[in-house]
C-alpha positions in Angstrom: 0.0 0.0 0.0 2.8 2.4 0.9 4.7 1.6 -2.3 1.5 2.3 -4.3 1.0 5.6 -2.5 4.7 6.6 -3.2 4.2 5.7 -6.9 1.0 7.8 -7.0 2.7 10.7 -5.3 5.6 10.5 -7.8 3.2 10.5 -10.7 1.4 13.6 -9.4 4.7 15.5 -9.1 5.7 14.4 -12.6 2.4 15.8 -13.9 3.0 19.0 -11.9 6.5 19.4 -13.3 5.1 19.0 -16.9 2.4 21.6 -16.1 5.1 23.9 -14.7 7.1 23.7 -18.0 3.9 24.5 -19.9 3.1 27.5 -17.7 6.6 28.9 -18.2 6.2 28.7 -22.0 2.9 30.5 -21.8 3.7 32.8 -18.9 1.9 36.1 -18.8 3.9 39.3 -18.4 5.6 39.4 -15.1 4.4 42.0 -12.6 4.3 42.7 -8.9 1.1 44.6 -9.1 -1.0 41.7 -7.6 0.2 40.6 -4.2 -1.3 37.8 -2.2 -0.4 37.1 1.4 -1.1 33.6 2.9 -2.3 33.5 6.6 -3.6 30.7 8.7 -6.6 32.6 10.1 -6.9 36.2 9.2 -9.8 36.9 11.5 -7.9 35.7 14.5 -5.7 37.5 16.9 -1.9 37.4 17.3 1.3 39.3 16.4 1.7 37.7 13.0 -1.8 38.7 11.9 -1.3 42.3 13.1 2.0 42.7 11.3 0.6 41.2 8.1 -2.3 43.6 8.2 0.2 46.4 8.7 2.3 45.3 5.7 -0.8 44.7 3.6 -2.0 48.2 4.3 1.3 49.7 3.1 1.5 47.6 0.0 -2.1 48.4 -0.9 -1.0 52.0 -1.6 0.5 50.9 -4.9 -0.6 47.3 -5.4 -3.7 45.1 -5.6 -3.4 43.2 -2.3 -5.4 40.2 -1.2 -5.0 38.3 2.1 -5.7 34.6 1.6 -6.7 32.9 4.9 -6.8 29.1 5.2 -9.5 29.3 7.9 -12.4 31.5 8.6 -13.5 31.1 12.3 -14.9 34.6 12.9 -17.2 36.8 10.8 -14.9 39.9 10.9 -11.2 40.6 11.4 -10.2 41.1 15.0 -7.7 43.9 14.0 -8.5 46.9 11.9 -7.4 46.6 8.2 -7.0 49.0 5.3 -10.3 48.9 3.3 -8.3 48.5 0.1 -7.1 45.1 1.2 -9.3 42.2 0.0 -9.9 38.8 1.8 -10.3 35.3 0.6 -11.1 32.3 2.8 -10.3 28.7 1.8 -12.2 26.9 4.6 -15.2 28.8 6.1 -15.6 26.9 9.3 -18.6 29.0 10.3 -20.6 27.0 7.7 -21.8 23.4 8.3 -19.8 20.6 6.8 -21.5 18.2 4.4 -20.5 15.5 1.9 -16.9 15.5 0.7 -16.0 18.4 2.8 -17.1 16.7 6.0 -15.3 13.4 5.0 -12.0 15.1 4.2 -12.2 17.5 7.2 -12.2 14.4 9.4 -8.9 13.2 7.9 -5.5 14.6 9.1 -3.4 16.8 6.8 -1.0 15.1 4.4 0.4 18.4 3.2 1.5 20.1 6.4 4.2 18.3 8.5 2.9 16.8 11.7 5.6 18.7 13.7 4.3 22.1 12.6 2.8 23.8 15.7 -0.5 24.5 13.9 -0.7 21.0 12.3 -4.0 20.3 14.2 -5.7 23.2 12.4 -5.2 21.6 9.0 -6.9 18.6 7.5 -7.2 16.9 4.1 -9.9 19.4 3.1 -7.6 22.4 3.8 -4.9 20.4 1.9 -7.1 20.2 -1.2 -8.3 23.8 -1.0 -4.7 25.1 -0.5 -3.2 22.9 -3.2 -6.0 23.9 -5.6 -5.5 27.6 -4.9 -1.8 27.5 -5.3 -2.0 25.7 -8.6 -4.6 28.2 -9.8 -2.1 31.0 -9.7 -0.2 32.1 -12.8 1.4 35.4 -12.0 2.0 38.1 -9.4 3.6 37.8 -5.9 2.8 35.3 -3.2 4.0 35.9 0.4 3.5 33.0 2.9 3.9 33.6 6.6 4.5 30.4 8.6 6.6 27.2 8.1 3.7 24.9 7.1 2.5 27.4 4.5 6.0 28.2 3.4 6.7 24.6 2.7 3.5 24.1 0.8 4.2 27.2 -1.3 7.8 26.1 -2.1 6.5 22.7 -3.2 3.4 23.6 -5.1 3.5 27.3 -6.4 3.9 27.5 -10.1 7.3 28.9 -11.3 5.5 31.8 -12.9 4.6 33.2 -9.5 7.2 35.3 -7.5 7.3 33.6 -4.1 8.5 35.1 -0.8 8.6 33.1 2.4 8.4 35.2 5.5 9.4 33.8 8.9 8.0 35.1 12.1 9.5 32.5 14.4 13.2 31.7 14.8 14.6 28.8 12.8 16.3 27.2 15.8 13.0 26.9 17.6 11.5 24.8 14.8 11.3 21.0 15.3 14.1 19.1 13.7 11.8 17.4 11.1 10.5 20.9 10.0 14.1 22.1 9.8 15.0 19.2 7.5 12.1 20.1 5.1 13.2 23.7 5.2 16.7 22.8 4.1 15.3 20.9 1.1 12.5 23.3 0.0 13.3 26.9 0.9 15.8 27.1 -2.0 12.9 27.3 -4.3 11.7 30.7 -3.0 12.5 33.8 -4.9 13.2 35.4 -1.5 13.2 34.4 2.1 12.6 37.3 4.6 13.6 37.0 8.3 12.7 39.5 11.0 16.0 39.4 12.9 19.7 39.5 12.0 20.2 36.4 14.3 17.7 34.4 12.3 19.2 35.6 9.0 22.6 34.3 10.2 21.0 31.0 11.1 19.4 30.5 7.7 22.6 31.4 5.9 24.5 28.8 8.0 21.8 26.1 7.7 20.5 26.2 4.2 22.8 24.1 1.9 21.2 25.9 -1.1 19.8 29.4 -0.7 16.8 31.1 -2.3 17.7 33.7 -4.9 17.4 36.4 -2.2 17.9 35.9 1.6 17.3 39.1 3.5 16.1 40.7 6.7 13.2 43.1 6.9 11.9 43.8 10.4 8.3 44.6 11.3 7.1 48.2 11.3 5.4 50.1 14.1 1.7 50.2 13.1 -0.1 53.6 13.0 -1.4 54.3 16.4 -4.0 56.8 17.4 -4.0 58.8 20.7 -1.2 60.3 22.7 2.0 59.0 24.3 1.9 57.5 27.7 2.2 60.0 30.5 4.2 57.6 32.6 2.2 58.6 35.8 -0.1 55.6 35.8 0.8 53.0 38.4 0.2 50.3 35.8 2.5 47.7 34.2 1.2 46.1 31.0 1.9 42.8 29.1 0.2 41.7 25.9 0.1 38.4 24.1 -1.5 35.1 23.6 -2.0 33.3 26.9 0.2 30.4 26.1 3.1 28.8 28.0 5.7 30.2 25.7 4.8 33.8 26.6 5.9 33.2 30.2 3.1 35.0 31.9 3.3 32.4 34.7 6.8 33.7 35.4 5.6 37.3 35.3 2.9 36.6 37.8 5.5 34.9 40.1 7.7 37.9 39.7 4.8 40.2 40.5 4.6 38.7 44.0 7.8 40.5 44.9 6.6 43.7 43.0 3.3 43.7 44.8 5.0 43.3 48.2 7.2 46.3 47.6 4.6 48.4 45.7 1.0 47.3 46.5 -0.4 50.4 44.8 0.8 49.2 41.3 -1.3 46.9 39.1 -0.2 44.4 36.4 -2.5 44.0 33.4 -2.0 41.1 31.1 -4.0 41.5 27.9 -4.7 38.4 25.7 -6.7 35.2 25.4 -5.6 31.6 25.1 -5.4 28.1 26.6 -3.5 29.2 29.7 -6.1 31.6 30.9 -7.7 29.3 33.5 -4.3 28.3 34.8 -3.2 31.9 35.1 -6.4 32.9 37.0 -5.8 30.1 39.4 -2.2 31.1 39.9 -3.3 34.7 40.6 -5.8 33.6 43.2 -3.5 31.2 44.9 -0.7 33.8 45.1 -3.1 36.3 46.8 -2.8 38.7 43.8 -6.5 39.1 43.1 -7.0 42.8 42.2 -3.3 43.3 41.8 -2.9 41.3 38.6 -5.7 41.6 36.0 -6.6 39.5 33.0 -8.9 41.8 31.0 -9.0 39.6 27.9 -7.9 40.3 24.4 -8.1 43.8 22.9 -8.1 45.0 19.3 -6.9 48.5 20.5 -3.5 47.7 22.0 -2.4 51.4 21.6 -5.2 52.6 23.9 -4.3 50.2 26.6 -0.6 51.0 26.3 -1.3 54.6 26.7 -2.8 53.9 30.2 0.4 52.3 31.4 3.9 53.3 32.4 5.9 50.1 32.0 5.7 47.3 29.4 7.0 43.9 30.3 7.8 41.0 27.9 8.3 37.7 29.7 8.4 35.2 26.8 10.7 32.2 26.8 11.7 33.2 23.2 10.4 35.5 20.5 10.9 36.1 16.8 10.3 39.9 16.6 7.6 40.9 19.1 5.3 43.5 17.7 4.2 44.5 21.2 7.7 45.8 22.0 7.5 48.1 19.0 4.0 49.3 19.9 5.1 50.0 23.5 8.1 51.9 22.2 5.9 53.9 19.9 3.7 54.9 22.9 6.8 55.9 24.9 6.7 53.3 27.7 9.7 52.1 29.7 10.4 48.5 28.5 11.5 45.6 30.7 12.1 42.3 28.7 13.8 39.0 29.1 16.9 38.9 26.9 15.7 36.6 24.2 18.5 36.0 21.7 16.5 37.1 18.7 13.9 39.9 18.7 14.3 41.6 22.1 18.1 41.5 22.1 18.2 43.2 18.7 15.4 45.7 19.4 16.5 46.9 22.8 19.7 48.5 23.8 20.1 47.8 27.5 19.8 50.8 29.8 19.1 53.0 26.7 15.6 52.2 25.5 14.8 49.4 27.9 16.2 46.9 30.4 17.2 43.4 29.3 16.9 40.6 31.9 18.5 37.2 32.0 15.9 34.8 30.6 13.7 32.7 32.9 15.0 34.5 36.1 11.8 35.5 37.9 13.7 37.3 40.7 15.7 39.4 38.2 12.6 40.3 36.3 10.9 41.4 39.6 14.0 43.5 40.5 14.1 45.2 37.1 10.4 46.1 37.3 10.9 47.4 40.9 13.9 49.5 39.7 11.9 51.2 37.0 9.0 51.8 39.4 11.2 53.4 42.0 13.5 55.4 39.7 11.3 57.9 37.9 14.3 59.5 36.1 15.2 56.1 34.7 11.6 55.5 33.7 11.5 58.7 31.7 15.0 58.1 30.2 14.1 54.6 29.0 10.8 55.9 27.5 12.5 58.7 25.6 15.0 56.2 24.2 12.2 53.9 23.2 10.4 56.7 21.3 13.6 57.4 19.4 14.2 53.7 18.6 10.6 53.4 17.3 11.2 56.0 14.6 13.6 53.6 12.9 10.7 51.2 12.5 8.4 53.7 10.9 6.0 52.0 8.4 7.3 54.1 5.5 10.9 53.2 6.3 10.2 49.5 6.6 7.7 49.6 3.6 10.4 51.1 1.4 12.5 48.0 2.1 9.6 45.8 0.8 9.4 48.1 -2.3 13.1 47.6 -3.0 12.8 43.8 -2.5 9.8 43.5 -4.9 11.6 45.6 -7.5 14.7 43.5 -7.3 12.8 40.2 -7.6 11.0 41.5 -10.6 14.3 42.6 -12.2 15.8 39.2 -11.4 12.9 37.4 -13.2 13.2 39.7 -16.2 17.0 39.3 -16.3 17.6 43.0 -15.9 18.9 42.9 -12.3 22.3 44.4 -11.8 24.0 43.6 -8.5 25.0 46.8 -6.7 28.7 47.3 -6.5 30.4 48.1 -3.1 30.9 51.8 -2.6 34.5 52.9 -3.5 36.0 54.9 -0.7 36.4 58.6 -1.6 40.0 59.6 -2.4 41.5 61.8 0.2 44.6 64.1 0.1 46.4 61.5 2.2 45.8 58.7 -0.4 45.8 60.7 -3.6 49.5 60.4 -4.1 49.9 56.8 -2.9 50.7 54.7 -5.9 49.0 51.4 -6.5 
């Protein structure tokens, strides 16, 4: 049976290769005008969704942009989105399942690797819908945003489509089986975009064969209404999915020391997720009821940041946390565990935030207490954060995407000229030095 399945799979890929050759011969004019961005669930909540919406809004100024979501599990997007951006949903789970859809939805995915963290969200129906969608494309740009989708795009997207894989989670945190598939397939991308320099180095060292373009483009600070934080509110804020990896259990443990020293300060953790009940129990058992709040998820993060003075990130590891950028843009003092990727690159210790040794609850508590008690430090860190945020302005980061799209189109058209290193200007001291 397995041998038969392997033969069937090989036959499918031979047919796909023949179809690819036919498509190349009949390819329409190349263009970056139409851009499609693949997401798992566009109407959900999370940092990747928020950053993709931000990018889509910028690109929609000059391009026809469509967000293609594998799932639809809510009627409307949780986050605001530029009205010029269109949506397409491949599996509307708000509708009842019947017939073939019900049958295939009950079968596990064969397209997405089992080790992918969102594997349980996929099934054979989403496999069929995703594969059919990818093979229906014949031109334009396709950007995928997580390992499972990246691997599918690298395997199935026609060669006439400009493909860009975007990674929001560090390579080294991916399961070994996923990393092995990445090594084999990511070379097929026109470009792979990482969020951090550390991740870019890891991909350069790991991939035996590279995509045509391997580059880093960080996330941009989203447009935020309202004013800057006044830094007089006795509130510390944290934002994120209530999952184990976000380390909110460590933050609550640290807050026991903070509350003992400063009982008039409040910790607010905004978000929703599977750890909510556990965190509520931890708060109650620690005697922190009323001192640590779990208000739930919010679609207006900026408004809640404005009501706080200190932002804390307690994650075990992060790719490029959007919440740090948003807190910086609102002028909060930042305290963060020193994750080797995002926070370490985004924060200059003692300048625009404090970096704390990872997973050390006592150190996290001490740093929060230090910022609470030292008002001058709090204002100094906040001023540094505001200055740092300007380097992540949406127009600045958006221009990097413009340059990347232009380069990829030029590479496809055969007109790309690699920039030459700048030649140092001749000085009086060197002018008379013979070669």
